Each structure stands twice: as C-alpha cells, then as structure tokens.
N, CA and C atoms of all chains as a GROMACS GRO file, in nm:
protein
  597
    1MET      N    1   9.716  10.176   9.904
    1MET     CA    2   9.728  10.197   9.759
    1MET      C    3   9.875  10.226   9.724
    2PRO      N    4   9.935  10.138   9.643
    2PRO     CA    5  10.076  10.165   9.606
    2PRO      C    6  10.087  10.292   9.523
    3LYS      N    7  10.199  10.361   9.543
    3LYS     CA    8  10.216  10.485   9.469
    3LYS      C    9  10.288  10.458   9.338
    4MET      N   10  10.254  10.541   9.242
    4MET     CA   11  10.311  10.527   9.108
    4MET      C   12  10.387  10.656   9.076
    5ASN      N   13  10.511  10.643   9.040
    5ASN     CA   14  10.590  10.762   9.010
    5ASN      C   15  10.638  10.755   8.866
    6LEU      N   16  10.570  10.827   8.780
    6LEU     CA   17  10.599  10.819   8.638
    6LEU      C   18  10.663  10.948   8.587
    7SER      N   19  10.739  10.934   8.479
    7SER     CA   20  10.792  11.054   8.414
    7SER      C   21  10.681  11.118   8.331
    8HIS      N   22  10.707  11.238   8.281
    8HIS     CA   23  10.610  11.304   8.194
    8HIS      C   24  10.575  11.213   8.076
    9PHE      N   25  10.679  11.156   8.015
    9PHE     CA   26  10.654  11.074   7.896
    9PHE      C   27  10.571  10.952   7.928
   10GLU      N   28  10.605  10.885   8.036
   10GLU     CA   29  10.531  10.762   8.072
   10GLU      C   30  10.384  10.794   8.103
   11ALA      N   31  10.362  10.903   8.175
   11ALA     CA   32  10.223  10.940   8.209
   11ALA      C   33  10.145  10.976   8.083
   12ALA      N   34  10.207  11.055   7.995
   12ALA     CA   35  10.138  11.095   7.872
   12ALA      C   36  10.116  10.974   7.781
   13PHE      N   37  10.212  10.880   7.783
   13PHE     CA   38  10.197  10.758   7.702
   13PHE      C   39  10.077  10.677   7.749
   14LEU      N   40  10.067  10.659   7.881
   14LEU     CA   41   9.952  10.584   7.935
   14LEU      C   42   9.820  10.654   7.904
   15PHE      N   43   9.820  10.786   7.921
   15PHE     CA   44   9.700  10.864   7.892
   15PHE      C   45   9.658  10.842   7.746
   16SER      N   46   9.757  10.849   7.656
   16SER     CA   47   9.728  10.831   7.513
   16SER      C   48   9.671  10.692   7.486
   17LEU      N   49   9.730  10.594   7.550
   17LEU     CA   50   9.687  10.455   7.526
   17LEU      C   51   9.541  10.434   7.569
   18PHE      N   52   9.509  10.472   7.691
   18PHE     CA   53   9.373  10.449   7.742
   18PHE      C   54   9.270  10.531   7.662
   19THR      N   55   9.306  10.656   7.634
   19THR     CA   56   9.212  10.741   7.562
   19THR      C   57   9.189  10.689   7.420
   20SER      N   58   9.295  10.642   7.356
   20SER     CA   59   9.281  10.591   7.219
   20SER      C   60   9.192  10.468   7.214
   21VAL      N   61   9.206  10.381   7.315
   21VAL     CA   62   9.122  10.260   7.319
   21VAL      C   63   8.975  10.300   7.324
   22VAL      N   64   8.943  10.394   7.414
   22VAL     CA   65   8.802  10.433   7.430
   22VAL      C   66   8.753  10.505   7.304
   23LEU      N   67   8.832  10.596   7.252
   23LEU     CA   68   8.789  10.669   7.131
   23LEU      C   69   8.769  10.572   7.015
   24GLY      N   70   8.858  10.474   7.004
   24GLY     CA   71   8.843  10.375   6.897
   24GLY      C   72   8.714  10.295   6.912
   25VAL      N   73   8.685  10.256   7.036
   25VAL     CA   74   8.567  10.171   7.059
   25VAL      C   75   8.437  10.247   7.033
   26VAL      N   76   8.428  10.372   7.080
   26VAL     CA   77   8.299  10.441   7.076
   26VAL      C   78   8.272  10.517   6.946
   27THR      N   79   8.377  10.535   6.864
   27THR     CA   80   8.359  10.627   6.751
   27THR      C   81   8.307  10.560   6.625
   28LYS      N   82   8.362  10.448   6.590
   28LYS     CA   83   8.333  10.388   6.459
   28LYS      C   84   8.232  10.275   6.468
   29ARG      N   85   8.194  10.226   6.351
   29ARG     CA   86   8.084  10.130   6.347
   29ARG      C   87   8.126   9.986   6.317
   30THR      N   88   8.246   9.966   6.265
   30THR     CA   89   8.292   9.829   6.243
   30THR      C   90   8.420   9.806   6.322
   31ASP      N   91   8.450   9.679   6.350
   31ASP     CA   92   8.569   9.650   6.430
   31ASP      C   93   8.696   9.695   6.359
   32ARG      N   94   8.697   9.677   6.228
   32ARG     CA   95   8.814   9.717   6.151
   32ARG      C   96   8.836   9.869   6.161
   33ASP      N   97   8.729   9.946   6.146
   33ASP     CA   98   8.739  10.092   6.158
   33ASP      C   99   8.778  10.134   6.300
   34ARG      N  100   8.726  10.061   6.397
   34ARG     CA  101   8.758  10.093   6.537
   34ARG      C  102   8.908  10.074   6.562
   35LEU      N  103   8.960   9.963   6.511
   35LEU     CA  104   9.103   9.935   6.529
   35LEU      C  105   9.186  10.042   6.460
   36HIS      N  106   9.150  10.076   6.338
   36HIS     CA  107   9.224  10.178   6.264
   36HIS      C  108   9.217  10.314   6.335
   37TYR      N  109   9.098  10.351   6.380
   37TYR     CA  110   9.083  10.482   6.443
   37TYR      C  111   9.156  10.488   6.576
   38GLY      N  112   9.151  10.378   6.652
   38GLY     CA  113   9.224  10.373   6.779
   38GLY      C  114   9.374  10.389   6.756
   39ALA      N  115   9.426  10.316   6.656
   39ALA     CA  116   9.569  10.326   6.624
   39ALA      C  117   9.603  10.467   6.574
   40TYR      N  118   9.514  10.523   6.493
   40TYR     CA  119   9.536  10.657   6.438
   40TYR      C  120   9.544  10.762   6.550
   41THR      N  121   9.448  10.757   6.642
   41THR     CA  122   9.449  10.856   6.750
   41THR      C  123   9.571  10.837   6.840
   42PHE      N  124   9.610  10.712   6.861
   42PHE     CA  125   9.728  10.687   6.945
   42PHE      C  126   9.853  10.747   6.879
   43VAL      N  127   9.868  10.724   6.749
   43VAL     CA  128   9.983  10.781   6.678
   43VAL      C  129   9.978  10.933   6.681
   44CYS      N  130   9.858  10.991   6.664
   44CYS     CA  131   9.844  11.138   6.671
   44CYS      C  132   9.886  11.191   6.808
   45PHE      N  133   9.844  11.121   6.913
   45PHE     CA  134   9.883  11.161   7.049
   45PHE      C  135  10.036  11.161   7.061
   46LEU      N  136  10.098  11.053   7.009
   46LEU     CA  137  10.244  11.042   7.023
   46LEU      C  138  10.315  11.151   6.943
   47ILE      N  139  10.264  11.178   6.823
   47ILE     CA  140  10.325  11.284   6.741
   47ILE      C  141  10.314  11.419   6.814
   48ALA      N  142  10.196  11.446   6.870
   48ALA     CA  143  10.178  11.571   6.945
   48ALA      C  144  10.269  11.574   7.067
   49LEU      N  145  10.283  11.458   7.131
   49LEU     CA  146  10.368  11.450   7.251
   49LEU      C  147  10.513  11.483   7.219
   50PHE      N  148  10.566  11.418   7.115
   50PHE     CA  149  10.705  11.445   7.076
   50PHE      C  150  10.719  11.585   7.019
   51GLY      N  151  10.623  11.627   6.937
   51GLY     CA  152  10.629  11.760   6.874
   51GLY      C  153  10.630  11.871   6.979
   52LEU      N  154  10.536  11.862   7.074
   52LEU     CA  155  10.531  11.965   7.178
   52LEU      C  156  10.653  11.958   7.270
   53GLY      N  157  10.700  11.837   7.292
   53GLY     CA  158  10.821  11.821   7.374
   53GLY      C  159  10.941  11.892   7.314
   54TRP      N  160  10.963  11.867   7.184
   54TRP     CA  161  11.076  11.933   7.116
   54TRP      C  162  11.053  12.083   7.106
   55LEU      N  163  10.927  12.124   7.084
   55LEU     CA  164  10.895  12.268   7.076
   55LEU      C  165  10.933  12.338   7.208
   56MET      N  166  10.898  12.273   7.318
   56MET     CA  167  10.930  12.334   7.449
   56MET      C  168  11.082  12.331   7.472
   57TYR      N  169  11.147  12.224   7.425
   57TYR     CA  170  11.293  12.215   7.440
   57TYR      C  171  11.362  12.329   7.367
   58PHE      N  172  11.322  12.352   7.241
   58PHE     CA  173  11.382  12.461   7.163
   58PHE      C  174  11.336  12.597   7.213
   59GLY      N  175  11.213  12.603   7.262
   59GLY     CA  176  11.162  12.730   7.315
   59GLY      C  177  11.239  12.779   7.435
   60HIS      N  178  11.290  12.682   7.513
   60HIS     CA  179  11.368  12.722   7.630
   60HIS      C  180  11.506  12.770   7.590
   61GLY      N  181  11.554  12.734   7.470
   61GLY     CA  182  11.684  12.781   7.421
   61GLY      C  183  11.800  12.704   7.481
   62MET      N  184   6.934  11.562   5.008
   62MET     CA  185   6.993  11.439   5.066
   62MET      C  186   7.062  11.470   5.198
   63ALA      N  187   7.142  11.576   5.194
   63ALA     CA  188   7.212  11.614   5.316
   63ALA      C  189   7.114  11.657   5.424
   64LYS      N  190   7.007  11.726   5.381
   64LYS     CA  191   6.908  11.772   5.479
   64LYS      C  192   6.837  11.654   5.543
   65GLU      N  193   6.814  11.550   5.461
   65GLU     CA  194   6.749  11.430   5.516
   65GLU      C  195   6.834  11.369   5.626
   66LYS      N  196   6.967  11.368   5.603
   66LYS     CA  197   7.057  11.310   5.703
   66LYS      C  198   7.059  11.394   5.828
   67GLU      N  199   7.046  11.526   5.809
   67GLU     CA  200   7.053  11.616   5.924
   67GLU      C  201   6.926  11.614   6.009
   68GLN      N  202   6.819  11.559   5.952
   68GLN     CA  203   6.693  11.557   6.028
   68GLN      C  204   6.711  11.477   6.156
   69LYS      N  205   6.660  11.532   6.263
   69LYS     CA  206   6.674  11.466   6.392
   69LYS      C  207   6.585  11.343   6.398
   70GLN      N  208   6.644  11.237   6.450
   70GLN     CA  209   6.564  11.117   6.472
   70GLN      C  210   6.488  11.135   6.602
   71PRO      N  211   6.366  11.080   6.610
   71PRO     CA  212   6.294  11.090   6.737
   71PRO      C  213   6.367  11.013   6.846
   72MET      N  214   6.357  11.064   6.967
   72MET     CA  215   6.425  11.000   7.080
   72MET      C  216   6.358  10.867   7.113
   73ALA      N  217   6.440  10.767   7.137
   73ALA     CA  218   6.386  10.635   7.171
   73ALA      C  219   6.318  10.642   7.308
   74PRO      N  220   6.224  10.550   7.335
   74PRO     CA  221   6.157  10.549   7.466
   74PRO      C  222   6.258  10.538   7.581
   75PHE      N  223   6.228  10.607   7.688
   75PHE     CA  224   6.318  10.614   7.804
   75PHE      C  225   6.358  10.475   7.854
   76GLY      N  226   6.259  10.388   7.864
   76GLY     CA  227   6.286  10.254   7.917
   76GLY      C  228   6.377  10.170   7.830
   77GLN      N  229   6.391  10.211   7.706
   77GLN     CA  230   6.474  10.133   7.612
   77GLN      C  231   6.622  10.158   7.636
   78TRP      N  232   6.659  10.279   7.672
   78TRP     CA  233   6.802  10.311   7.683
   78TRP      C  234   6.847  10.342   7.825
   79ALA      N  235   6.753  10.375   7.915
   79ALA     CA  236   6.792  10.417   8.050
   79ALA      C  237   6.870  10.310   8.128
   80PRO      N  238   6.828  10.182   8.126
   80PRO     CA  239   6.906  10.083   8.202
   80PRO      C  240   7.052  10.072   8.154
   81ALA      N  241   7.071  10.075   8.022
   81ALA     CA  242   7.208  10.063   7.969
   81ALA      C  243   7.292  10.185   8.007
   82VAL      N  244   7.232  10.304   7.998
   82VAL     CA  245   7.306  10.425   8.032
   82VAL      C  246   7.336  10.429   8.182
   83ALA      N  247   7.238  10.393   8.263
   83ALA     CA  248   7.258  10.395   8.409
   83ALA      C  249   7.365  10.294   8.450
   84LEU      N  250   7.356  10.173   8.394
   84LEU     CA  251   7.458  10.073   8.428
   84LEU      C  252   7.594  10.115   8.373
   85GLY      N  253   7.593  10.179   8.256
   85GLY     CA  254   7.717  10.229   8.198
   85GLY      C  255   7.782  10.335   8.285
   86TRP      N  256   7.700  10.415   8.352
   86TRP     CA  257   7.757  10.514   8.444
   86TRP      C  258   7.814  10.444   8.567
   87LEU      N  259   7.734  10.353   8.622
   87LEU     CA  260   7.774  10.290   8.748
   87LEU      C  261   7.898  10.203   8.729
   88VAL      N  262   7.900  10.122   8.627
   88VAL     CA  263   8.014  10.033   8.602
   88VAL      C  264   8.066  10.063   8.462
   89PRO      N  265   8.187  10.113   8.449
   89PRO     CA  266   8.239  10.141   8.314
   89PRO      C  267   8.231  10.017   8.224
   90GLY      N  268   8.171  10.034   8.108
   90GLY     CA  269   8.154   9.921   8.016
   90GLY      C  270   8.030   9.839   8.047
   91GLY      N  271   7.964   9.865   8.159
   91GLY     CA  272   7.849   9.784   8.200
   91GLY      C  273   7.732   9.794   8.104
   92GLY      N  274   7.710   9.912   8.047
   92GLY     CA  275   7.602   9.930   7.951
   92GLY      C  276   7.622   9.842   7.828
   93HIS      N  277   7.747   9.832   7.784
   93HIS     CA  278   7.778   9.748   7.668
   93HIS      C  279   7.758   9.600   7.700
   94PHE      N  280   7.795   9.561   7.822
   94PHE     CA  281   7.772   9.422   7.862
   94PHE      C  282   7.622   9.390   7.864
   95LEU      N  283   7.545   9.485   7.915
   95LEU     CA  284   7.400   9.466   7.920
   95LEU      C  285   7.342   9.451   7.780
   96LEU      N  286   7.402   9.521   7.684
   96LEU     CA  287   7.354   9.517   7.546
   96LEU      C  288   7.422   9.408   7.463
   97LYS      N  289   7.491   9.316   7.533
   97LYS     CA  290   7.557   9.200   7.471
   97LYS      C  291   7.673   9.238   7.379
   98ARG      N  292   7.735   9.353   7.404
   98ARG     CA  293   7.858   9.391   7.332
   98ARG      C  294   7.975   9.364   7.426
   99HIS      N  295   8.004   9.235   7.447
   99HIS     CA  296   8.098   9.200   7.552
   99HIS      C  297   8.241   9.244   7.522
  100GLY      N  298   8.283   9.231   7.398
  100GLY     CA  299   8.420   9.270   7.362
  100GLY      C  300   8.444   9.418   7.385
  101ARG      N  301   8.352   9.499   7.334
  101ARG     CA  302   8.366   9.643   7.350
  101ARG      C  303   8.354   9.683   7.497
  102GLY      N  304   8.262   9.616   7.567
  102GLY     CA  305   8.245   9.644   7.710
  102GLY      C  306   8.372   9.614   7.788
  103ALA      N  307   8.438   9.502   7.753
  103ALA     CA  308   8.561   9.465   7.823
  103ALA      C  309   8.672   9.567   7.795
  104LEU      N  310   8.681   9.611   7.670
  104LEU     CA  311   8.783   9.712   7.636
  104LEU      C  312   8.758   9.842   7.712
  105LEU      N  313   8.632   9.886   7.714
  105LEU     CA  314   8.599  10.010   7.785
  105LEU      C  315   8.625   9.995   7.935
  106ALA      N  316   8.580   9.883   7.991
  106ALA     CA  317   8.601   9.862   8.134
  106ALA      C  318   8.750   9.861   8.167
  107GLY      N  319   8.828   9.791   8.084
  107GLY     CA  320   8.972   9.782   8.110
  107GLY      C  321   9.040   9.917   8.102
  108ALA      N  322   9.010   9.991   7.994
  108ALA     CA  323   9.078  10.120   7.972
  108ALA      C  324   9.038  10.222   8.078
  109ILE      N  325   8.909  10.233   8.106
  109ILE     CA  326   8.861  10.337   8.200
  109ILE      C  327   8.904  10.303   8.343
  110THR      N  328   8.889  10.177   8.381
  110THR     CA  329   8.929  10.139   8.517
  110THR      C  330   9.080  10.155   8.535
  111SER      N  331   9.157  10.114   8.435
  111SER     CA  332   9.304  10.129   8.446
  111SER      C  333   9.341  10.275   8.460
  112MET      N  334   9.276  10.360   8.383
  112MET     CA  335   9.308  10.503   8.390
  112MET      C  336   9.274  10.558   8.529
  113PHE      N  337   9.159  10.520   8.582
  113PHE     CA  338   9.120  10.570   8.714
  113PHE      C  339   9.216  10.518   8.821
  114VAL      N  340   9.251  10.390   8.814
  114VAL     CA  341   9.341  10.333   8.915
  114VAL      C  342   9.480  10.397   8.906
  115CYS      N  343   9.526  10.422   8.783
  115CYS     CA  344   9.654  10.493   8.768
  115CYS      C  345   9.646  10.631   8.833
  116GLY      N  346   9.533  10.699   8.815
  116GLY     CA  347   9.513  10.831   8.877
  116GLY      C  348   9.520  10.823   9.029
  117LEU      N  349   9.459  10.718   9.085
  117LEU     CA  350   9.465  10.699   9.231
  117LEU      C  351   9.609  10.671   9.276
  118MET      N  352   9.680  10.587   9.199
  118MET     CA  353   9.817  10.552   9.237
  118MET      C  354   9.912  10.670   9.221
  119MET      N  355   9.875  10.764   9.139
  119MET     CA  356   9.957  10.885   9.125
  119MET      C  357   9.917  10.990   9.229
  120GLN      N  358   9.824  10.954   9.316
  120GLN     CA  359   9.780  11.045   9.422
  120GLN      C  360   9.716  11.172   9.366
  121GLY      N  361   9.635  11.153   9.262
  121GLY     CA  362   9.564  11.268   9.204
  121GLY      C  363   9.457  11.318   9.299
  122ALA      N  364   9.423  11.444   9.286
  122ALA     CA  365   9.322  11.504   9.375
  122ALA      C  366   9.184  11.492   9.311
  123MET      N  367   9.083  11.475   9.398
  123MET     CA  368   8.944  11.479   9.352
  123MET      C  369   8.894  11.623   9.361
  124PHE      N  370   8.822  11.667   9.261
  124PHE     CA  371   8.768  11.803   9.265
  124PHE      C  372   8.646  11.810   9.356
  125GLN      N  373   8.630  11.923   9.420
  125GLN     CA  374   8.509  11.952   9.497
  125GLN      C  375   8.442  12.073   9.434
  126PRO      N  376   8.309  12.070   9.421
  126PRO     CA  377   8.243  12.186   9.359
  126PRO      C  378   8.267  12.312   9.441
  127GLN      N  379   8.307  12.417   9.374
  127GLN     CA  380   8.332  12.545   9.442
  127GLN      C  381   8.271  12.656   9.359
  128THR      N  382   8.230  12.759   9.427
  128THR     CA  383   8.185  12.878   9.355
  128THR      C  384   8.280  12.992   9.389
  129GLY      N  385   8.274  13.093   9.308
  129GLY     CA  386   8.363  13.207   9.324
  129GLY      C  387   8.368  13.278   9.192
  130ASP      N  388   8.488  13.306   9.144
  130ASP     CA  389   8.495  13.364   9.010
  130ASP      C  390   8.465  13.256   8.907
  131LEU      N  391   8.442  13.300   8.784
  131LEU     CA  392   8.395  13.208   8.679
  131LEU      C  393   8.490  13.090   8.659
  132LEU      N  394   8.620  13.120   8.652
  132LEU     CA  395   8.719  13.016   8.625
  132LEU      C  396   8.720  12.911   8.737
  133THR      N  397   8.715  12.957   8.860
  133THR     CA  398   8.712  12.864   8.974
  133THR      C  399   8.589  12.774   8.967
  134THR      N  400   8.475  12.835   8.936
  134THR     CA  401   8.351  12.758   8.929
  134THR      C  402   8.358  12.654   8.818
  135VAL      N  403   8.403  12.698   8.700
  135VAL     CA  404   8.406  12.607   8.586
  135VAL      C  405   8.504  12.492   8.610
  136ILE      N  406   8.622  12.524   8.658
  136ILE     CA  407   8.724  12.420   8.677
  136ILE      C  408   8.682  12.321   8.786
  137ASN      N  409   8.640  12.373   8.901
  137ASN     CA  410   8.612  12.282   9.012
  137ASN      C  411   8.481  12.207   8.996
  138THR      N  412   8.378  12.278   8.951
  138THR     CA  413   8.251  12.208   8.933
  138THR      C  414   8.260  12.112   8.814
  139GLY      N  415   8.323  12.157   8.707
  139GLY     CA  416   8.342  12.070   8.591
  139GLY      C  417   8.427  11.949   8.627
  140GLY      N  418   8.532  11.971   8.702
  140GLY     CA  419   8.618  11.861   8.745
  140GLY      C  420   8.544  11.764   8.834
  141PHE      N  421   8.460  11.818   8.922
  141PHE     CA  422   8.380  11.732   9.010
  141PHE      C  423   8.286  11.645   8.927
  142LEU      N  424   8.219  11.706   8.830
  142LEU     CA  425   8.128  11.628   8.744
  142LEU      C  426   8.206  11.520   8.668
  143GLY      N  427   8.324  11.556   8.622
  143GLY     CA  428   8.408  11.458   8.553
  143GLY      C  429   8.443  11.342   8.645
  144ASP      N  430   8.479  11.373   8.768
  144ASP     CA  431   8.511  11.267   8.864
  144ASP      C  432   8.390  11.176   8.888
  145VAL      N  433   8.273  11.239   8.907
  145VAL     CA  434   8.151  11.162   8.939
  145VAL      C  435   8.112  11.070   8.824
  146CYS      N  436   8.145  11.112   8.701
  146CYS     CA  437   8.110  11.029   8.584
  146CYS      C  438   8.179  10.892   8.586
  147ALA      N  439   8.282  10.877   8.669
  147ALA     CA  440   8.349  10.747   8.675
  147ALA      C  441   8.266  10.644   8.751
  148GLY      N  442   8.153  10.685   8.808
  148GLY     CA  443   8.058  10.591   8.866
  148GLY      C  444   8.109  10.523   8.992
  149VAL      N  445   8.104  10.390   8.992
  149VAL     CA  446   8.135  10.316   9.114
  149VAL      C  447   8.282  10.334   9.152
  150LEU      N  448   8.366  10.362   9.055
  150LEU     CA  449   8.508  10.384   9.087
  150LEU      C  450   8.523  10.506   9.177
  151TYR      N  451   8.451  10.613   9.142
  151TYR     CA  452   8.453  10.734   9.224
  151TYR      C  453   8.389  10.709   9.359
  152LEU      N  454   8.272  10.645   9.357
  152LEU     CA  455   8.200  10.622   9.482
  152LEU      C  456   8.282  10.538   9.579
  153LEU      N  457   8.344  10.432   9.527
  153LEU     CA  458   8.424  10.346   9.614
  153LEU      C  459   8.543  10.421   9.671
  154SER      N  460   8.609  10.500   9.587
  154SER     CA  461   8.728  10.571   9.637
  154SER      C  462   8.689  10.671   9.745
  155VAL      N  463   8.574  10.735   9.731
  155VAL     CA  464   8.530  10.830   9.834
  155VAL      C  465   8.487  10.755   9.960
  156TRP      N  466   8.411  10.646   9.939
  156TRP     CA  467   8.364  10.568  10.055
  156TRP      C  468   8.481  10.510  10.135
  157PHE      N  469   8.587  10.473  10.065
  157PHE     CA  470   8.703  10.417  10.136
  157PHE      C  471   8.797  10.526  10.188
  158GLY      N  472   8.753  10.649  10.179
  158GLY     CA  473   8.826  10.758  10.243
  158GLY      C  474   8.939  10.819  10.162
  159TYR      N  475   8.937  10.800  10.032
  159TYR     CA  476   9.043  10.862   9.950
  159TYR      C  477   9.023  11.013   9.952
  160ASP      N  478   9.120  11.083  10.004
  160ASP     CA  479   9.107  11.229  10.014
  160ASP      C  480   9.247  11.290  10.005
  161VAL      N  481   9.290  11.312   9.883
  161VAL     CA  482   9.421  11.373   9.861
  161VAL      C  483   9.399  11.517   9.817
  162GLN      N  484   9.464  11.607   9.886
  162GLN     CA  485   9.453  11.747   9.848
  162GLN      C  486   9.546  11.777   9.732
  163ASP      N  487   9.512  11.881   9.658
  163ASP     CA  488   9.595  11.922   9.545
  163ASP      C  489   9.732  11.965   9.596
  164MET      N  490   9.836  11.910   9.536
  164MET     CA  491   9.971  11.947   9.579
  164MET      C  492  10.063  11.958   9.457
  165PRO      N  493  10.173  12.028   9.473
  165PRO     CA  494  10.260  12.049   9.358
  165PRO      C  495  10.329  11.920   9.315
  166GLY      N  496  10.367  11.913   9.189
  166GLY     CA  497  10.436  11.795   9.138
  166GLY      C  498  10.366  11.742   9.015
  167HIS      N  499  10.444  11.707   8.914
  167HIS     CA  500  10.380  11.668   8.789
  167HIS      C  501  10.304  11.535   8.800
  168VAL      N  502  10.351  11.445   8.886
  168VAL     CA  503  10.283  11.315   8.898
  168VAL      C  504  10.143  11.334   8.956
  169HIS      N  505  10.132  11.415   9.062
  169HIS     CA  506  10.000  11.441   9.121
  169HIS      C  507   9.909  11.512   9.019
  170ASP      N  508   9.970  11.602   8.947
  170ASP     CA  509   9.892  11.677   8.848
  170ASP      C  510   9.838  11.582   8.738
  171TYR      N  511   9.923  11.495   8.691
  171TYR     CA  512   9.877  11.394   8.594
  171TYR      C  513   9.769  11.306   8.657
  172GLY      N  514   9.789  11.270   8.783
  172GLY     CA  515   9.691  11.185   8.851
  172GLY      C  516   9.554  11.249   8.855
  173THR      N  517   9.551  11.379   8.886
  173THR     CA  518   9.423  11.452   8.888
  173THR      C  519   9.358  11.447   8.750
  174LYS      N  520   9.437  11.467   8.648
  174LYS     CA  521   9.382  11.464   8.511
  174LYS      C  522   9.338  11.323   8.472
  175PHE      N  523   9.410  11.222   8.516
  175PHE     CA  524   9.370  11.084   8.487
  175PHE      C  525   9.233  11.054   8.548
  176LEU      N  526   9.212  11.102   8.671
  176LEU     CA  527   9.084  11.075   8.738
  176LEU      C  528   8.969  11.141   8.663
  177VAL      N  529   8.988  11.266   8.625
  177VAL     CA  530   8.882  11.336   8.552
  177VAL      C  531   8.862  11.275   8.414
  178ALA      N  532   8.972  11.246   8.346
  178ALA     CA  533   8.961  11.193   8.210
  178ALA      C  534   8.893  11.056   8.210
  179ALA      N  535   8.918  10.976   8.314
  179ALA     CA  536   8.850  10.846   8.322
  179ALA      C  537   8.699  10.866   8.326
  180GLY      N  538   8.655  10.966   8.404
  180GLY     CA  539   8.512  10.995   8.410
  180GLY      C  540   8.458  11.044   8.276
  181LEU      N  541   8.534  11.128   8.210
  181LEU     CA  542   8.487  11.181   8.081
  181LEU      C  543   8.484  11.071   7.974
  182LEU      N  544   8.580  10.980   7.980
  182LEU     CA  545   8.577  10.867   7.885
  182LEU      C  546   8.457  10.777   7.914
  183ASN      N  547   8.424  10.764   8.042
  183ASN     CA  548   8.304  10.685   8.076
  183ASN      C  549   8.179  10.754   8.023
  184LEU      N  550   8.181  10.886   8.022
  184LEU     CA  551   8.068  10.960   7.965
  184LEU      C  552   8.053  10.927   7.816
  185LEU      N  553   8.166  10.920   7.745
  185LEU     CA  554   8.161  10.881   7.603
  185LEU      C  555   8.105  10.740   7.588
  186ALA      N  556   8.147  10.652   7.678
  186ALA     CA  557   8.096  10.514   7.674
  186ALA      C  558   7.946  10.512   7.698
  187MET      N  559   7.897  10.599   7.788
  187MET     CA  560   7.752  10.605   7.814
  187MET      C  561   7.677  10.654   7.691
  188VAL      N  562   7.733  10.751   7.621
  188VAL     CA  563   7.669  10.800   7.499
  188VAL      C  564   7.664  10.689   7.394
  189ASP      N  565   7.773  10.612   7.386
  189ASP     CA  566   7.777  10.500   7.291
  189ASP      C  567   7.670  10.396   7.328
  190ALA      N  568   7.659  10.368   7.458
  190ALA     CA  569   7.557  10.272   7.504
  190ALA      C  570   7.417  10.323   7.469
  191TYR      N  571   7.398  10.453   7.484
  191TYR     CA  572   7.268  10.512   7.448
  191TYR      C  573   7.238  10.490   7.300
  192GLU      N  574   7.338  10.516   7.217
  192GLU     CA  575   7.316  10.502   7.072
  192GLU      C  576   7.287  10.358   7.033
  193ILE      N  577   7.356  10.265   7.099
  193ILE     CA  578   7.331  10.123   7.069
  193ILE      C  579   7.191  10.083   7.116
  194ALA      N  580   7.158  10.124   7.239
  194ALA     CA  581   7.029  10.085   7.296
  194ALA      C  582   6.912  10.145   7.219
  195SER      N  583   6.932  10.264   7.165
  195SER     CA  584   6.822  10.328   7.093
  195SER      C  585   6.821  10.291   6.944
  196GLY      N  586   6.910  10.201   6.904
  196GLY     CA  587   6.908  10.149   6.768
  196GLY      C  588   6.973  10.239   6.664
  197ARG      N  589   7.047  10.338   6.707
  197ARG     CA  590   7.113  10.426   6.611
  197ARG      C  591   7.247  10.369   6.566
  198LYS      N  592   7.292  10.270   6.636
  198LYS     CA  593   7.424  10.214   6.609
  198LYS      C  594   7.419  10.067   6.643
  199ASP      N  595   7.502   9.986   6.576
  199ASP     CA  596   7.505   9.843   6.601
  199ASP      C  597   7.588   9.811   6.725
   0.00000   0.00000   0.00000
C-alpha cells in the first residue's frame, strides 16, 4: 500500500470533499437540491477550515 | 398540520428494506445500486471508498473495542463500530493483515479519522437506502 503524506490543509480538504458528496447525496430529494447542498456543505467546511486556522494562528500570538 | 407530519409512519416490512440495507453495509453504495439509483450509488461508492483508501494510505489505525473508563470505552468501541460500518472495505483490510498501531503524527491521526468517517458515511448511505426501499423517499 503506497503511503500518502498530506499537509493539514490537504487532508482536511479531502475530508471536506468526500463528506460533502455523501451529505449532498443522502440529504435532499432532488438532484438540484443535492448539488446545492453538497456545494453548500463543502463551502461551509472550507470556511470553518480557514476560520479555525486563522483563529489558531492568532491564538498562538 | 404539524402534528400530522410528526406522526410516525409504520415501519415497512423487513423483507422490503433488509436486502438494500445489508448490501449497502457490505458494499458502499450497493444498496442504491440494488434500488436502481445508479448515479447516487456511484457517487456514494466513489466518495466512501476513496475516503477509506486515503485512510489506509495515511496509515491510520483501526480501533479495537476496549473497556475501562467511560471515555476509553466510548472512543474505542465507537471507533470500532465506525470502522466496521465500512463493510467489505474493513473486512478486506483486516483479512489482508492491515494492522497499524496508533502512533504520533498528524497524517496518521487524519488517517484514523478518515477510516472511521468512511464507515459513518456508509451508515448514512444505509439509512438513505432504507428510506428509499421503504418508500419514504424517491
């Protein structure tokens, strides 16, 4: 099994992508809503990722 | 009106939803394929399998059920159940001897979470397959 060495951002990005796809597929009832919800959750993940990243950066001083 | 919506629907017959849920557990997206939702099944299979394989490539650890204090029990037993929910992906990795112990490092830590999260996402897919099979959802 080849090893994968990712940064925090890359790992969190992949996590967001896969999770958003599944949440989009299982949550809504029409394809259009599924696409919108998947994109929405992905953007929310990224906002939280950058927000928490900067929060920790400033928190460290 | 709201109360009418809140009323519980009777549970569909076991034989109506059990094959889809069982196949959905064994093969991520399999329940959707069985129910002729090929597009959604392919998306679920792709996302869940990719997440699990990424977890393996990051050398994530598999949880083993442990008892002890409450936190240890919840984390390890819950993590084990999450891993098992990945179905054939988990079974194959164990059968082929995948046995990585928990070790320090953010990549391994992410890998462990990827493995558990893949199982939990498959659990969501199984619930979706149940709802489709029992006629609550298209």
